[in-house]
C-alpha positions in Angstrom: -76.4 26.5 -65.0 -77.5 26.1 -61.0 -74.3 25.0 -58.5 -75.7 22.7 -56.0 -75.2 24.3 -52.6 -74.0 21.1 -51.0 -71.7 20.3 -53.2 -70.0 23.6 -53.4 -69.3 23.4 -49.5 -68.0 19.9 -49.7 -65.9 20.8 -52.8 -64.7 23.9 -50.8 -64.0 21.9 -47.7 -61.8 19.1 -49.2 -59.5 22.2 -50.9 -59.1 24.0 -47.7 -58.2 20.4 -46.3 -55.7 19.8 -49.0 -54.1 23.0 -48.7 -53.7 22.5 -44.5 -52.3 19.1 -45.3 -49.5 20.4 -47.6 -46.2 19.5 -45.5 -43.9 22.1 -44.0 -41.3 21.0 -46.7 -43.4 21.9 -49.4 -45.0 25.2 -48.3 -41.0 25.8 -47.9 -40.4 24.5 -51.4 -43.3 26.7 -52.9 -41.7 29.7 -50.9 -38.1 29.4 -52.0 -39.0 28.8 -55.6 -40.9 32.2 -55.2 -37.9 34.1 -54.1 -35.6 32.1 -56.2 -37.9 33.6 -59.2 -37.9 37.0 -58.2 -36.3 39.7 -60.2 -34.0 40.7 -57.2 -32.7 37.1 -57.5 -32.6 36.7 -61.5 -28.6 36.7 -61.0 -28.7 35.6 -57.6 -27.7 32.3 -55.4 -30.1 31.8 -53.0 -29.8 28.9 -50.4 -31.7 27.5 -47.6 -31.0 24.7 -45.1 -33.6 23.7 -42.2 -33.1 21.1 -39.7 -34.7 19.6 -36.8 -32.9 20.3 -33.8 -33.9 17.3 -31.6 -33.6 14.5 -34.7 -30.9 16.3 -36.8 -33.3 15.6 -39.8 -33.3 17.5 -42.8 -36.6 19.5 -43.1 -35.5 21.4 -46.2 -32.9 22.3 -48.0 -32.0 23.9 -51.4 -28.5 24.6 -52.5 -27.2 23.7 -48.6 -23.8 22.4 -49.9 -23.0 25.7 -52.3 -20.6 27.9 -50.4 -21.8 31.5 -49.8 -21.0 34.4 -48.2 -22.6 34.6 -44.9 -22.0 38.1 -43.9 -22.5 38.2 -40.1 -24.2 35.4 -39.9 -20.7 33.9 -39.4 -20.5 35.5 -35.9 -23.1 32.5 -34.9 -20.3 30.2 -35.8 -17.6 31.9 -33.7 -19.9 32.6 -30.7 -20.6 28.6 -30.3 -17.2 27.8 -31.0 -15.9 30.4 -28.5 -18.6 28.5 -25.7 -17.4 25.5 -26.4 -13.7 26.4 -26.3 -13.5 29.0 -23.6 -16.7 28.0 -21.6 -19.8 30.7 -20.8 -17.7 31.9 -17.5 -14.2 33.0 -19.0 -12.8 36.1 -18.8 -10.1 38.3 -20.3 -7.4 39.7 -18.0 -5.5 43.0 -18.4 -2.3 43.0 -16.4 -0.5 46.3 -14.8 2.7 46.2 -13.3 5.7 47.8 -13.3 9.6 47.3 -14.3 12.5 48.8 -12.0 12.3 49.5 -8.2 10.1 52.1 -6.0 12.7 54.3 -4.1 11.9 55.6 -0.4 10.6 58.8 -1.8 8.0 57.3 -3.9 10.2 57.9 -7.2 9.6 54.5 -9.8 13.2 54.0 -11.6 11.0 52.1 -14.1 8.1 51.7 -16.3 4.5 51.0 -15.9 3.4 48.2 -18.0 -0.1 47.7 -19.1 -0.5 44.2 -20.7 -3.0 42.9 -22.7 -4.7 39.8 -22.6 -6.8 40.4 -25.6 -9.9 42.0 -23.9 -12.3 43.8 -26.4 -14.1 45.3 -23.9 -11.3 47.3 -21.7 -12.6 50.9 -21.7 -16.0 50.2 -23.2 -19.2 52.0 -22.5 -21.5 49.0 -22.4 -20.8 48.0 -18.8 -20.1 50.2 -15.5 -17.3 48.0 -14.9 -15.5 48.4 -18.1 -15.7 52.3 -18.7 -12.9 54.3 -19.6 -13.1 56.6 -16.4 -13.9 53.1 -14.4 -10.5 51.5 -15.7 -8.6 54.3 -15.3 -9.6 54.7 -11.6 -8.6 51.0 -10.8 -5.1 51.6 -12.6 -4.3 54.8 -10.9 -5.3 53.4 -7.6 -3.2 50.6 -7.7 -0.5 53.0 -8.8 -0.9 54.9 -5.5 -1.8 52.0 -3.2 2.0 50.9 -4.4 3.3 54.2 -3.1 4.5 55.4 -6.4 4.1 59.1 -6.6 7.1 59.8 -9.6 7.6 58.0 -12.5 11.2 58.3 -14.4 10.2 55.8 -17.0 6.9 55.9 -19.3 3.6 54.2 -19.3 4.0 51.4 -21.7 0.7 49.5 -23.7 1.8 45.9 -24.4 -0.4 43.8 -26.7 1.3 40.3 -24.9 0.5 37.7 -27.4 -1.3 39.3 -30.1 1.8 41.1 -31.5 2.2 40.1 -35.1 -0.9 40.2 -37.7 -3.8 41.7 -36.4 -5.6 42.0 -39.6 -7.9 39.1 -40.9 -7.0 38.5 -44.7 -9.7 39.4 -47.1 -10.8 42.3 -45.6 -10.7 45.8 -47.8 -9.1 48.8 -47.3 -12.2 50.9 -47.3 -13.3 49.1 -44.3 -9.9 49.1 -42.0 -10.7 52.8 -40.9 -14.2 52.7 -39.7 -14.9 51.6 -36.6 -16.7 48.5 -37.5 -13.2 47.2 -39.3 -11.0 48.0 -36.4 -8.3 45.7 -36.3 -7.7 43.2 -33.2 -5.3 44.2 -30.8 -3.7 42.3 -27.4 -4.6 45.9 -25.6 -7.8 47.0 -26.8 -8.8 50.2 -25.6 -12.5 51.9 -25.9 -13.3 49.3 -28.8 -10.6 50.5 -30.5 -12.8 53.3 -32.0 -13.2 57.3 -31.7 -15.4 59.7 -33.5 -14.3 62.4 -36.0 -16.6 65.5 -35.6 -17.5 67.0 -39.1 -19.6 69.8 -40.5 -21.7 70.0 -43.4 -22.6 72.5 -45.6 -25.0 72.7 -48.6 -25.1 69.6 -51.2 -21.9 69.4 -52.9 -19.8 71.4 -50.7 -16.7 70.0 -48.6 -17.3 68.6 -45.5 -14.8 69.8 -42.8 -13.5 68.1 -39.6 -14.2 69.9 -36.5 -12.3 67.8 -34.3 -12.4 64.6 -32.3 -14.0 62.7 -29.5 -12.5 62.1 -27.4 -9.0 64.3 -28.5 -6.5 62.5 -30.6 -3.5 64.6 -30.1 -1.2 62.8 -31.9 -3.3 62.3 -35.3 -4.3 65.0 -38.1 -7.3 64.7 -40.5 -7.4 65.9 -44.0 -11.4 65.6 -45.1 -11.8 64.9 -48.8 -15.3 64.6 -47.7 -18.8 66.4 -49.8 -21.9 66.8 -48.4 -24.2 64.8 -50.1 -28.2 64.8 -50.9 -30.7 64.7 -47.9 -31.5 60.8 -47.1 -28.1 59.6 -48.7 -26.7 59.0 -45.4 -23.3 58.4 -44.1 -21.0 57.4 -46.6 -17.6 58.5 -44.9 -14.7 56.4 -45.2 -12.1 56.9 -42.7 -8.4 55.8 -43.9 -6.0 54.8 -41.6 -2.6 56.0 -41.7 -0.1 54.7 -44.5 3.8 54.5 -44.7 4.4 56.1 -40.6 2.3 58.8 -41.5 -0.3 60.5 -38.8 -2.7 61.9 -41.1 -5.8 60.2 -41.6 -8.2 61.0 -44.6 -11.6 60.9 -44.8 -13.8 60.2 -48.2 -17.2 59.9 -49.8 -19.9 62.0 -48.6 -21.7 62.8 -45.4 -25.5 63.8 -45.8 -26.8 67.1 -45.5 -29.7 65.8 -42.8 -27.3 63.7 -41.0 -27.9 65.2 -37.3 -24.8 63.2 -35.5 -22.4 64.9 -37.3 -19.8 62.7 -36.2 -17.8 59.8 -38.0 -17.1 56.7 -36.4 -13.2 55.4 -37.1 -10.9 53.2 -35.6 -7.9 53.7 -33.4 -4.2 52.9 -35.5 -2.6 51.7 -32.2 -5.3 51.1 -29.2 -2.2 50.1 -26.9 -0.7 53.5 -27.6 -4.0 54.9 -27.3 -4.3 53.5 -23.4 -0.7 54.2 -22.5 -1.4 57.9 -23.3 -4.5 57.7 -21.5 -3.1 56.5 -18.2 0.1 58.8 -18.6 -2.5 61.7 -18.9 -4.8 60.6 -16.1 -1.4 60.2 -13.7 -0.2 63.7 -14.6 -3.7 64.9 -13.6 -3.7 63.4 -10.3 0.2 65.0 -9.4 2.0 61.7 -10.6 4.3 63.0 -13.2 5.4 60.7 -16.3 8.7 62.1 -17.2 9.1 60.0 -20.5 6.4 60.1 -23.4 4.1 56.8 -23.6 5.0 54.1 -25.8 3.4 50.9 -27.3 4.9 47.6 -28.0 4.0 48.1 -31.7 6.1 51.6 -31.7 8.9 50.0 -29.7 9.0 47.2 -32.4 9.5 49.3 -34.8 12.3 51.1 -33.4 13.8 47.7 -33.0 13.6 48.0 -29.3 12.2 45.2 -26.9 9.1 45.3 -24.7 9.8 45.8 -20.9 8.5 43.1 -18.6 7.0 44.1 -15.8 8.6 42.0 -13.1 6.1 43.6 -10.1 2.7 43.0 -10.2 0.0 45.9 -9.5 -3.4 44.6 -10.2 -5.4 42.6 -12.6 -8.6 43.6 -14.6 -11.2 41.1 -15.5 -13.2 41.4 -18.2 -17.3 40.3 -18.2 -18.1 36.8 -18.5 -18.2 35.5 -22.1 -22.0 35.2 -21.8 -22.1 39.1 -21.4 -19.4 39.8 -24.1 -21.4 37.3 -26.6 -24.8 39.1 -25.9 -23.5 42.5 -27.2 -21.3 40.9 -30.0 -24.5 39.5 -31.5 -27.3 42.0 -31.0 -24.9 45.1 -32.2 -22.8 42.5 -34.6 -19.6 43.8 -33.1 -17.2 42.4 -35.1 -13.8 43.1 -33.0 -15.5 41.0 -29.9 -15.8 38.5 -32.7 -12.3 38.6 -34.2 -10.7 39.0 -30.2 -13.1 35.8 -29.2 -11.7 34.1 -32.6 -8.2 34.2 -31.7 -8.3 33.5 -28.2 -10.1 30.1 -28.9 -7.5 29.8 -31.2 -4.8 30.5 -28.5 -6.5 28.1 -26.4 -6.3 24.9 -29.3 -2.7 25.8 -29.2 -2.6 28.7 -32.4 -0.4 31.4 -32.3 -2.0 34.2 -31.9 -3.2 35.9 -35.2 -6.3 35.3 -37.6 -4.9 33.3 -40.2 -4.0 30.4 -37.3 -7.2 31.2 -35.0 -9.3 30.4 -38.7 -7.6 27.1 -38.6 -8.1 26.2 -35.2 -12.1 27.3 -35.7 -12.0 24.7 -38.6 -9.9 21.9 -36.6 -12.4 22.1 -34.1 -15.7 21.2 -36.2 -13.4 19.1 -38.5 -13.1 16.7 -35.3 -17.3 17.0 -34.7 -17.8 15.9 -38.1 -18.0 19.1 -40.4 -16.2 18.9 -43.6 -13.6 21.8 -43.0 -14.0 22.6 -46.9 -17.4 23.6 -46.2 -15.9 26.7 -44.5 -13.2 28.1 -47.0 -13.5 31.5 -44.3 -10.7 33.8 -43.2 -12.3 35.8 -40.2 -14.8 35.5 -37.3 -17.1 38.0 -38.0 -18.2 37.7 -41.6 -16.8 41.1 -42.7 -14.5 39.6 -45.6 -16.1 39.4 -48.8 -13.9 36.4 -49.3 -15.6 34.4 -46.9 -17.7 31.5 -48.1 -19.6 28.7 -46.0 -22.6 26.3 -46.6 -26.1 27.1 -45.1 -25.6 23.4 -44.2 -22.7 23.8 -42.3 -23.9 26.5 -40.4 -27.2 24.8 -39.1 -25.3 22.0 -38.4 -23.3 24.1 -35.8 -26.8 25.7 -34.7 -28.3 22.7 -34.0 -25.2 21.4 -31.9 -25.7 24.1 -29.6 -29.1 23.2 -28.9 -28.3 21.0 -26.1 -25.5 22.6 -24.7 -25.9 24.0 -20.7 -25.2 27.2 -22.2 -27.8 27.5 -25.1 -29.9 29.9 -23.2 -27.0 32.8 -23.3 -26.4 32.3 -26.9 -30.3 32.2 -28.0 -30.7 35.5 -25.9 -27.6 37.1 -27.8 -29.9 36.7 -31.4 -31.6 39.4 -32.1 -35.4 39.6 -33.3 -36.0 40.4 -36.7 -39.8 39.6 -38.1 -40.5 38.2 -35.0 -38.0 35.4 -34.8 -34.2 34.8 -32.7 -31.6 35.0 -35.5 -28.7 36.7 -36.3 -28.6 38.9 -39.6 -25.7 39.8 -42.1 -25.2 41.8 -44.9 -22.8 43.2 -47.0 -22.2 44.2 -50.7 -25.3 42.4 -52.5 -25.6 40.0 -49.5 -28.1 39.2 -47.3 -28.2 36.2 -44.6 -30.2 34.7 -41.6 -29.2 32.6 -39.4 -31.0 31.3 -36.5 -34.2 29.2 -34.7 -38.0 29.0 -34.5 -40.5 26.6 -33.4 -42.9 25.2 -35.9 -46.1 23.6 -34.4 -44.4 22.1 -31.5 -41.1 20.9 -33.6 -37.9 23.2 -33.0 -36.2 24.0 -35.9 -32.9 26.1 -36.8 -31.9 27.2 -40.0 -29.7 29.1 -42.4 -30.3 31.4 -45.2 -28.1 33.3 -47.7 -28.5 35.2 -50.8 -25.5 36.3 -52.6 -25.5 38.9 -55.4 -28.9 40.0 -55.7 -30.0 43.4 -57.0 -31.8 46.2 -56.1 -32.6 47.2 -52.0 -31.5 45.5 -49.3 -34.9 46.4 -47.8 -36.5 44.8 -50.8 -34.5 41.6 -50.3 -34.8 41.3 -46.6 -38.9 41.3 -46.7 -39.0 38.8 -49.2 -36.8 36.5 -47.3 -38.9 37.3 -44.4 -42.0 36.1 -46.3 -40.2 32.6 -47.3 -39.1 32.2 -43.5 -42.9 33.1 -42.0 -43.5 29.4 -43.3 -41.6 27.9 -40.4 -43.9 30.1 -37.8 
């Protein structure tokens, strides 16, 4: 049977136009069903919400009111709340002062006190103004300008208002000793982390600890690591000292082909570490410190009060909030998120600890029409496996930021994945994204989560990207 050429062309034209006439919602529905029916999602829960940022209209929603684990996309909620509460120009302040009096010969009969204000960037390598050497110079210079030539007391690291609970509920023990699981502190130092140097052997052989960077003279290390096969990566987990011990254990595997040969770990008491570094620096420039460094945590364990400075030497300001949020989201820094959460909580009148800060965050958004029951969260970073929030809530919070004067700073902080500005989130069997996209001149915001998928992370990501491609 011969097909009429004109009829065939007309038919193809109609089919093409019909496909083009599909609405964005229909395309998303098809793509969502494809993802949901994929073998990797056989036992998974998938949720997606897409909103028009101008009108707030729901472009697409599927399982949008199911509470799922957001991973690090929780950082978008914390960032936006911090911008609202603290302002883009907010700066943390660290105070350096002293107790007692300075004698005519330059002897300080008292202590030097570093009082933290919650600054997560103090000693960080990310800005010239925050680097360890520069901060120590500012402190030693202020001490010299005060005429202090000898200290008969000690250097004390004071955690200030953040002096109670420092670990959010729900964080697992395995994470707490890792660099990304560093607890908050009133006085942070070098992002509360250091590196453990390791040396591998043949596959299956023990991995030895060869040192640390920087030197950690007050800690001992016991390696329970074994050398892993090539391509298995860094599966090493440092465990914090327990029960007043100073021994840090490192467990797991470290692949034979790893070139860094370092395992990044968290500092047990950052305030003490900061006090120790300043004490050692003063001694190196000829200003003796007669007593050992202390921290407010150590003094508290001894039942002693923390001395309060009676004279101020200098105040060290952090970078502005907009710059902190940039790195928070670009590198997904859990510590920055948790420090911001506690700080905004205190600004809203809550005591400075994670539980109260989470309640302050929920109260803030409840006052703006978001059901607090849609935010069953325990931290500001998304590290807790117990965190649950809906994609609808995250999308609504993303939409609220769009008209804010600081929006460009937040938008620039979002990494680019799949040629889209969006924050990623991933923990065990969880993958999520939240961000913005323009579709045919229409500004959209979205949140997508997949919980309890099976198989590889790279596999589920590529399938999620295929769905999100419909927003382009």
